[in-house]
N, C-alpha and C positions, 0 to 999 in steps of 0.2 A: 049869164050867155056870153058868148063871145063878142068881141070887138073887132072887125079884122081891117087891118090896114098895111101897105107896106111901110116898113122900118128902115132906120138907118141902123148900121149894124155894129155892135160893141161885145156881143158874146157869141153870136152864129157866125160861121165864117162864109156862110153863102152870102150873094147879094140879096135874096130875098128872104125877107122874115117877115112873118105876117104877126101883129099885135093879135092877142086874143087871151081873154080873160078868163079863166074857168080854173074851177078847184080840180085839184088831183089828190087821189087818196093813196098810200102806199100802206102795206101791211106787212111788207118784208123787203130784205134787201141783201147784197152780197156786200161783205168786207173782206177782203184779201182771200176772196174764194170761199168763205164760209157763209151759209145762209142764216142771216139773221131776222128771226121772225120778233116784230114788234109786240110789246105787252097791249098798247093801245095804238090805232091807227095814226099816221101822220099826215098831216095836210101840207100841201104844196100847192101854191097860186102859181098859174101857168102864166107869163107875161108874155111869151112870143114863142111861135112856132116856126119851124122850116123842114125842108126835106131831110135835112140830118140831124137836128135835135130841138131840143127847147131850152129856153131859159125860166128859171123860177124862182120865186121865192119861199122861204120855210124859216120856221123859228128852231128846228132841229139842226144840229152839226152832224154833219158827214164828212167823209174824207175823200180827197182826190183820189179818183179810181174806183170808189165803190162803183157798185150798179144797183140801181134802183129798179124794183119790178113795180110798175105803175097801174093803175086803172084810170084811163082819161076820157075824156069827151070832146069830140072836135066837131063842130057843125052839126050838132045834136047826136051824133052817132056815139054809143061807147065802144071804146079801144081797151080790153081788158090785158093783162100781163105784158103790157109792153116794156123792153128793157131799155134804159137808157145808162150811159157811163158816164162819171162826172168829170169833166174836163177841166173845170174853173171852179174856183168857190172865193165868194168876196164878202166879208162880213160887213154888214151896213147897219149899225146901231145894234140892236139886239135879234136881228134877222140877218138871213144867209140869202145871198144871191147864188144862183147854181146854174153853171152852163152843162148842159147833158147832151152827148150825143147819142142818137139812137144805135141800139145793135138790132138789125133786122126789120126795119121799119115793113108793117104790114102792107101788100099791095094795096088793101083798100083805103088804108088811111092815105098812101102815095096817093092815089087815084083822087082823093078829097082834097089833099093838096094844090095838087094840079088846077081842078077846078075852080078853087079859090083863086090860085095864081091869075087866071084867065079874067077874073072878074076885077083885079086890082090896075 
């Protein structure tokens, strides 16, 4: 379940960043324009979400500019096939902290984020 609160910014450019812990599963991603289907699902842990993107951690190495095809839940609602382009990657021990920019955020997800913003 997610924990929501306003956060200081180090990954997401916007002022508002909502701390929200949730598991995200990806089955495929784009690398240099080519679709890569993973042999087993990859788990990302969402740390923060904003109107522009996500901050996640994972043990899988990706490249900057890769585009992840994600299935995520926010506020108890599933959102499938969300695209996020990797803007920044930072290796932390055996894990990777990744900053993703949304590519075409779904209207309903945008509206859910606006509702959460009003409660902060």
